VOROTOR-236867 format. One record per residue (C-alpha): x, y, z; residue in one letter. Coordinates in steps of 0.05 Angstrom, whole numbers, padded with zeros to 5 digits, always signed. Example, Ala and Ser with C-alpha at 12.3 -4.5 7.8 and 13.67 -1.06 7.14 Angstrom:
BEGIN
+00246-00090+00156A+00273-00021+00143S
***
This chain:
BEGIN
+00879-00430+00104M+00845-00457+00042G+00867-00396+00002N+00938-00407+00025L+00939-00477-00006F+00897-00453-00066C+00838-00497-00046C+00765-00476-00033V+00705-00515-00011Q+00634-00505-00038V+00577-00531+00005G+00518-00572-00016Q+00459-00535-00049S+00506-00477-00065K+00550-00455-00123V+00610-00410-00121A+00629-00355-00170I+00702-00358-00194K+00735-00296-00223E+00802-00288-00257R+00832-00219-00251F+00764-00191-00233G+00727-00222-00291K+00677-00278-00286F+00710-00344-00303D+00665-00403-00284E+00614-00431-00235I+00641-00479-00183L+00596-00537-00163E+00594-00566-00092P+00659-00598-00071G+00733-00580-00066C+00765-00537-00120H+00835-00512-00134C+00838-00437-00138L+00910-00413-00152P+00909-00342-00127W+00977-00328-00156F+00946-00336-00226L+00894-00283-00211G+00839-00331-00190C+00793-00312-00133Q+00726-00330-00104L+00675-00275-00116A+00621-00305-00072G+00571-00360-00061H+00499-00367-00087L+00447-00411-00052S+00404-00457-00095L+00355-00473-00040R+00282-00455-00044L+00270-00388-00011Q+00206-00354+00011Q+00189-00280+00014L+00125-00255+00047D+00101-00188+00020V+00047-00146+00053R+00015-00096+00006C-00038-00045+00024E-00085-00025-00031T-00157-00003-00044K-00213-00043-00075T-00264-00020-00127K-00315-00004-00072D-00263+00040-00035N-00244-00009+00020V-00171-00010+00042F-00143-00081+00049V-00076-00111+00065N-00059-00168+00017V-00005-00216+00040V+00030-00254-00016A+00079-00310-00005S+00131-00318-00061I+00172-00382-00065Q+00233-00375-00111Y+00303-00402-00123R+00365-00388-00165A+00378-00431-00226L+00445-00467-00227A+00455-00458-00302D+00441-00383-00295K+00480-00371-00231A+00523-00317-00262S+00461-00275-00282E+00432-00285-00212A+00497-00264-00179F+00517-00205-00222Y+00452-00175-00248K+00415-00166-00183L+00442-00133-00120S+00379-00143-00078N+00334-00198-00102T+00282-00192-00047R+00270-00118-00059N+00264-00131-00134Q+00211-00185-00123I+00174-00142-00073Q+00170-00085-00123A+00139-00129-00176Y+00088-00157-00126V+00067-00087-00105F+00059-00067-00178D+00015-00126-00197V-00029-00126-00135I-00041-00051-00138R-00059-00057-00211A-00107-00117-00201T-00143-00107-00135V-00172-00037-00150P-00211-00068-00208K-00248-00115-00160L-00298-00106-00104S-00282-00132-00034L-00323-00195-00043D-00291-00208-00111D-00222-00201-00080V-00237-00258-00032F-00268-00300-00087E-00213-00288-00139Q-00151-00292-00097K-00125-00350-00139N-00131-00306-00202E-00092-00251-00166I-00038-00300-00146A-00034-00325-00218K-00026-00254-00244A+00031-00241-00195V+00065-00306-00212E+00062-00294-00287D+00091-00225-00281E+00146-00248-00234L+00163-00308-00277E+00170-00263-00338K+00213-00212-00302A+00257-00255-00258M+00275-00308-00310S+00321-00257-00343A+00359-00251-00277Y+00369-00326-00267G+00312-00338-00217Y+00254-00386-00221E+00187-00370-00188I+00163-00437-00160V+00098-00417-00127Q+00058-00354-00111T+00004-00355-00058L-00044-00302-00031I-00043-00325+00041V-00084-00270+00073D-00132-00213+00057I-00143-00166+00115E-00195-00111+00108P-00199-00053+00157D-00223-00074+00226E-00286-00033+00221H-00302-00065+00154V-00292-00135+00182K-00339-00119+00240R-00391-00092+00192A-00385-00154+00148M-00394-00199+00209N-00455-00160+00231E-00486-00165+00161I-00473-00240+00161N-00502-00248+00231A-00564-00208+00213A-00575-00250+00150A-00569-00315+00190R-00617-00289+00244L-00667-00271+00190R-00662-00340+00160M-00670-00371+00229A-00731-00329+00244A-00763-00349+00177N-00749-00422+00191D-00777-00417+00261K-00840-00382+00236A-00849-00434+00181E-00841-00490+00233A-00893-00458+00279E-00940-00449+00220K-00934-00523+00202I-00946-00542+00275L-01009-00500+00279Q-01035-00528+00214I-01022-00599+00236K-01053-00585+00304R-01115-00556+00272A-01120-00614+00224E-01113-00662+00283G-01167-00626+00323E-01214-00625+00263A-01202-00700+00252E-01213-00714+00326A-01278-00675+00327K-01301-00710+00264Y-01287-00778+00293L-01318-00759+00360S-01381-00737+00323G-01383-00803+00286L-01375-00840+00352G-01431-00801+00386I-01477-00811+00326A-01463-00886+00325R-01473-00889+00401Q-01541-00856+00396R-01561-00899+00338Q-01541-00961+00378A-01582-00937+00438I-01642-00924+00393V-01635-00993+00360D-01628-01027+00428G-01689-00993+00457L-01729-01008+00395R-01711-01082+00398D-01726-01084+00473S-01794-01051+00465V-01814-01096+00407L-01791-01158+00445G-01827-01139+00509F-01892-01122+00471S-01891-01191+00437V-01876-01230+00501N-01925-01191+00546V-01993-01185+00512P-02033-01122+00525G-01974-01075+00535T-01961-01018+00487T-01896-00991+00465A-01908-00928+00507K-01915-00970+00570D-01851-01007+00558V-01814-00942+00542M-01838-00910+00606D-01815-00969+00647M-01746-00969+00615V-01737-00895+00625L-01759-00899+00698V-01709-00956+00709T-01653-00915+00678Q-01674-00855+00719Y-01665-00892+00784F-01600-00923+00761D-01574-00853+00747T-01596-00829+00816M-01560-00889+00847K-01495-00874+00810E-01497-00800+00830I-01505-00820+00903G-01451-00873+00900A-01397-00827+00871T-01352-00803+00928S-01328-00740+00892K-01397-00715+00871S-01423-00652+00904S-01495-00636+00920A-01541-00641+00859V-01612-00614+00861F-01659-00646+00812I-01735-00649+00811P-01761-00713+00840H-01831-00743+00842G-01879-00778+00795P-01891-00715+00756G-01817-00701+00749A-01804-00772+00726V-01860-00765+00675R-01830-00701+00648D-01761-00732+00642V-01790-00792+00607A-01828-00748+00558T-01765-00707+00543Q-01722-00768+00532I-01774-00803+00490R-01783-00742+00446D-01708-00736+00436G-01700-00808+00417L-01758-00805+00369L-01727-00744+00335Q-01661-00780+00330A-01695-00841+00301S-01731-00799+00248H-01666-00763+00231A
***
């Protein structure tokens, strides 16, 4: 109906290509335009100015002979001031862009190892974008953004990489655990050594205190009771402690049967042994 009344409508974000007798005449902006068909004018077609995206999957081989699928996402659009070049010079824009992407990726990735491909994907995307920008600008297209959105090695390679990573992490965990156990053992040994040292100091001070107390008791008793010797006082103290010990053994409910020599001779032997030990400690 629009052609009947010589009127055409161009939608937003689009341009139309006007021809006169089959030759390009002008670019029609969005809106309503008069197109007198009886003067040889006709509408050749429309061209979208919207941003478009093309995802390209390219299989190639890395420097270390690993096959990978590289997925590149190309965002592009036609330029309004070069709409005639975009409309007439290219018959299939998407195939043209895909061919350039294949060419650049298959020329770049084989120079890199698999690890480098993952690390330098931004450089690969930049190389693709530069090549596309240089090639497609002549056809009236602008390359807005190029992204390497995915790098997929072979499934067996991915499994091997995961196993290598897992083994490395297990090795690190084992080293950390062994180091922690080593530190615990060192600290435990240091604690035991310090405890034994302090226990020895305590025992030594306890014995010294006993010796000092007995010495003071013997000296005080000898002064207050004339005619007694230090040996007499010592024997009396030891006999008293001997009977106190016997009393404590008998009073303990959990003690089992204990056989010890008993009698005047046994008491004398015990007193002699204790006295000799205390004298040795005092001299030391």
